[in-house]
C-alpha positions in Angstrom: 0.4 0.0 0.1 3.5 2.7 -0.1 4.6 4.1 -2.5 8.1 1.9 -3.4 11.0 4.0 -4.3 13.1 1.5 -6.2 13.7 3.2 -9.3 11.2 5.7 -8.5 12.5 9.9 -9.8 11.6 13.0 -9.0 11.8 15.5 -10.8 13.2 18.8 -9.7 12.1 21.9 -12.1 14.3 24.9 -12.5 13.3 27.7 -14.0 16.1 29.4 -13.5 17.4 31.4 -16.9 20.9 29.4 -17.0 21.4 26.4 -16.5 24.4 27.7 -13.1 22.2 30.5 -12.4 21.0 29.0 -9.3 24.8 28.4 -7.7 24.8 32.6 -7.6 22.2 32.6 -4.5 22.0 31.0 -1.1 18.7 30.1 -1.2 19.1 28.2 -4.6 21.8 26.6 -3.9 20.5 24.8 -0.7 16.8 24.3 -2.6 18.1 22.0 -4.8 21.0 20.0 -2.7 18.2 19.7 0.6 15.5 18.6 -2.4 18.5 16.2 -3.7 19.8 14.9 -0.3 16.5 14.4 1.3 15.1 12.2 -2.0 18.5 10.1 -2.1 17.6 9.4 1.5 13.7 8.4 1.4 15.6 5.6 -1.9 14.6 8.4 -4.8 15.8 8.8 -8.4 16.2 12.4 -8.5 16.5 14.9 -11.6 16.5 18.6 -12.4 15.3 19.9 -15.6 15.9 23.5 -16.8 12.3 24.2 -18.7 12.8 27.9 -19.4 17.2 27.4 -20.5 16.2 24.6 -22.5 13.3 26.2 -23.7 10.9 23.2 -23.4 6.9 23.5 -24.5 4.5 22.2 -22.1 4.0 19.3 -24.1 7.3 18.3 -24.4 8.4 18.4 -21.2 4.8 16.9 -20.0 5.6 13.9 -22.5 9.3 14.0 -21.5 8.9 13.1 -17.7 5.5 10.6 -18.4 8.4 8.8 -20.7 10.9 8.9 -18.1 8.1 7.2 -15.6 8.3 10.5 -13.9 5.4 10.9 -10.9 6.4 13.9 -8.6 7.2 17.0 -9.6 9.4 19.7 -7.0 8.4 23.4 -8.0 11.1 25.7 -6.3 11.2 29.7 -6.9 13.0 31.3 -8.9 14.2 34.0 -7.8 14.8 35.9 -11.3 11.4 36.3 -11.6 9.3 39.0 -10.9 5.2 38.5 -11.2 2.3 39.7 -9.1 2.0 37.0 -7.3 2.9 33.3 -8.0 1.7 31.8 -10.3 1.7 27.5 -11.6 0.8 29.0 -15.2 4.9 30.0 -15.3 5.6 26.3 -15.4 5.5 24.7 -18.6 3.4 21.8 -17.7 0.5 20.0 -17.2 0.8 19.9 -13.7 -3.0 17.5 -13.6 -0.5 14.4 -14.8 1.9 14.5 -11.5 1.7 15.0 -8.0 3.5 18.7 -7.2 5.0 20.6 -4.0 6.5 23.8 -4.5 10.0 25.1 -2.6 10.4 28.3 -1.1 6.6 30.5 -1.6 2.8 29.5 -2.3 1.4 28.6 -5.7 -1.6 30.2 -6.3 -4.7 29.6 -9.0 -5.2 27.2 -8.0 -2.7 26.1 -5.5 -0.2 23.3 -4.5 0.9 22.2 -1.4 4.1 23.5 -0.8 7.3 24.3 2.0 8.5 27.3 3.0 11.0 29.6 5.7 8.7 31.1 7.5 10.0 34.7 5.9 7.5 36.2 8.4 9.9 35.0 11.5 13.2 35.3 9.4 12.0 39.5 9.3 10.8 39.8 13.3 14.2 37.2 14.3 16.5 39.5 12.7 15.1 42.8 14.0 15.3 41.0 17.9 19.0 40.9 17.4 19.6 43.4 16.1 18.1 45.0 19.0 19.9 42.7 21.3 22.9 43.9 19.5 22.3 47.7 19.9 20.9 48.9 17.1 18.4 51.5 17.7 18.1 52.6 13.4 18.2 49.5 11.4 17.2 50.1 7.8 15.7 47.3 5.4 16.4 47.6 2.0 14.3 44.5 0.2 14.3 44.3 -3.6 10.2 44.2 -5.3 10.3 40.7 -6.2 11.0 39.1 -3.5 8.7 41.8 -1.5 6.1 40.5 -3.8 6.8 36.5 -4.0 6.7 36.4 0.0 3.5 38.8 0.2 5.2 41.1 2.0 6.5 38.8 5.0 10.2 40.1 5.9 8.9 43.8 5.9 6.1 42.6 8.2 7.5 40.6 10.3 10.6 43.1 10.4 8.4 46.3 12.0 5.9 43.6 13.9 8.5 43.7 16.6 7.3 45.6 19.2 3.8 45.3 17.6 1.0 47.4 18.6 2.9 50.4 18.8 5.1 51.0 15.1 8.3 50.8 15.2 10.0 52.1 11.8 13.2 54.4 13.0 14.2 54.5 9.3 12.0 54.0 6.1 11.9 50.7 4.2 13.9 51.0 0.6 12.4 48.7 -2.7 16.1 48.2 -4.4 17.3 46.1 -7.0 21.4 45.6 -8.8 21.0 49.3 -10.4 19.7 50.7 -8.3 22.7 52.0 -6.6 22.3 56.1 -6.6 18.6 55.3 -5.1 20.3 53.6 -2.0 22.6 56.5 -1.8 19.5 58.5 -1.3 17.9 57.0 1.3 21.5 55.9 3.5 22.4 60.0 3.2 18.8 61.0 3.9 17.9 58.5 7.3 22.0 57.5 8.5 20.6 53.9 9.7 23.0 51.9 11.7 22.7 48.8 10.6 21.1 48.1 7.2 19.4 44.8 6.4 18.9 43.2 3.0 18.2 40.4 1.6 21.2 40.2 -1.3 24.9 40.8 0.1 25.3 43.2 -2.9 23.8 46.0 -0.9 26.9 45.5 1.3 29.3 46.2 -1.5 27.4 49.7 -2.2 28.0 51.1 1.3 31.4 50.4 0.5 31.1 52.1 -2.5 30.0 55.3 -0.2 33.0 54.9 1.9 31.2 53.5 4.9 33.0 51.5 7.0 31.5 48.0 8.2 30.6 47.6 10.4 32.2 50.9 12.1 30.0 53.2 10.4 27.0 51.4 9.6 26.4 48.3 10.6 25.4 45.1 7.8 23.1 41.9 8.0 21.7 39.3 5.2 18.1 37.8 5.5 19.3 35.2 3.5 22.8 33.5 4.9 24.9 30.9 4.3 28.5 29.2 5.0 29.5 30.9 1.7 29.5 34.5 3.8 31.4 34.1 7.1 32.0 37.8 7.6 28.6 38.5 7.1 25.8 38.5 10.3 22.0 37.0 9.4 19.6 35.0 9.2 20.4 30.8 8.0 16.9 30.4 6.3 18.0 26.4 6.5 16.5 26.3 2.7 17.5 22.8 2.7 15.3 21.7 5.5 13.0 23.4 3.8 13.5 21.4 0.7 14.1 18.0 2.7 10.6 19.1 3.8 9.2 19.6 0.8 9.9 16.2 -0.3 8.7 14.7 2.3 5.0 16.7 1.2 6.0 14.8 -2.5 6.4 11.6 -1.2 3.6 11.6 1.1 1.5 12.5 -1.9 2.6 9.6 -4.3 2.2 7.1 -0.8 -1.6 8.3 -1.5 -1.9 8.2 -5.1 -2.8 11.6 -5.8 -2.0 13.8 -8.4 -3.6 16.9 -9.5 -4.5 19.5 -7.5 -5.2 19.5 -3.9 -8.9 20.4 -2.7 -6.7 22.2 -0.4 -3.0 23.1 -0.3 -1.1 21.7 2.8 2.2 24.5 3.5 4.9 23.8 6.2 6.9 26.8 7.5 10.3 26.2 8.4 12.2 28.9 10.8 15.5 30.4 10.2 18.1 30.5 12.8 20.1 33.3 13.4 23.5 34.0 12.9 26.5 36.4 14.5 28.4 37.5 11.8 31.7 40.4 11.8 29.4 42.6 10.1 27.2 43.3 13.4 29.1 43.2 16.2 27.6 44.1 19.5 27.5 48.0 20.0 29.6 49.2 23.0 27.0 50.8 24.9 27.0 55.1 25.1 29.6 56.0 27.8 27.4 58.1 30.2 28.3 62.0 31.0 31.3 62.3 32.9 29.5 63.9 36.4 30.4 68.1 36.5 33.2 68.8 39.3 31.4 69.6 42.9 32.7 72.8 43.6 34.3 72.9 47.2 33.1 75.1 49.5 34.5 78.1 50.0 36.3 78.5 53.9 36.9 81.7 55.2 
């Protein structure tokens, strides 16, 4: 009554524009590594396809997967996409023929089961740790596509730390590669004591302004991994997210379920804060020296 993994294979549909694109982002590296490792641990084969880079049509890709006997699909969110909302129409495959699970976000209209980092808790965690480290004016820089793709969860968590009182000492900046001038104007106008961003190139923007990190302004990243030992930030544990997606997919295969579920279920994995040299504890402000007491004049 259970799926026989012997010879069974799961397909990982990477919608990146190039075959090597996934290597450039912590989250996409971890998605792939975590999914492949979990599939192997459960006895499943694992094959990655690049429908966008290879120009597969819906008919060709669907036929290819069926010809190989593949019944389970993993659908990782692709970070270069800029949707109004995540849509399964972006994948050129007839999903009614397969069991499928999204990795990293919630696809809509219709929905499928998904596993994701809890971006709300990642934003909240970053703010709480920076507060504990002594940073009172952190500024958040988020790419618009990331904010849309996560339903603004990062910013919601970041600014919710002292709910219900609003706590936005520095307004958030939407910025993407090429927006260095907008970042420079924002930084000079608001002078945050720490910049928090979802991608590490924002630190290069700080250094381009001749801002000494962390002496003049600290930096923390919302998508940390082991390739960034000089940075502080949130490890989203994207490998664990992908492993949870594989578990959801195998459970569907075990129940012989294909197509779109009547109710899409989600698993959220919380990240962990990682201390790093880019955001060290701030020395507490020294109290003002007491004025010397006057001696009473003696006659």
